[in-house]
N, C-alpha and C positions, 0 to 999 in steps of 0.2 A: 123346458125348465123343470127342475125337480127340487122339492123341499122335503124336509123330514119333520115329523111331529116334534122331535126334540130340539130342532133348530129352526123355528118358524121364521126367524129373521135372516137366515142364511139360505141362499139358493145356489144351485148349480145350473148354469146356462150352457147348453150344448149346441154345437153346430154340426148338423148331419153332413154338410158339404165337405168340411175340412177335418171332421172328426176330432175337433178340439173343444175344450170347455174352460170356463172360468167360474170361480166361486165369488159371489157377491154378498155383502152384508147390507141389509136394508135398515138404515138408521131410523126410518119413519115407523118401523114396527117395534123397534126397541131402541129408545134414545140412550140407553145405558150400554149399548153394545160397544165392544172394543174390537175393532176390525182385526187387529193382529192376534188377539187372544182367541176370538171366535174362529179365525182361520184355522188355528191349530186344533181347537176343540171340535170342529166340524170335519175332522179327517174322515169319518164314515161317509160323508158326501163325496169325497175324492175317491174312495174305494168303490162307491156305487158307480161313478162315472167311468172309472178305469175298467171295472168288470164288464162294462158295455162297450169297450173299445175306444173310449175317448182319451185323449192326451191333454194334459193341462197346458193352457196357453202360455203361462209364465209361472215359474217357481216363486214361492214366497221366501221370506227371509231365512226360513229354516231349510231351504232348498227342497221343499216338498211340493 
């Protein structure tokens, strides 16, 4: 699991077995979070995972 200081309520969860990851928004840390908006805003987390060889489990609405 990886989180960034700028996105404390968004995390990347990676599986070393299948080399896939998904990004989750924790609404308990920020009740005002907007999952779709935060998904796009937290693109640096996707880049972090992809630089380490992980592939996103499922694309979002923006096909990212």
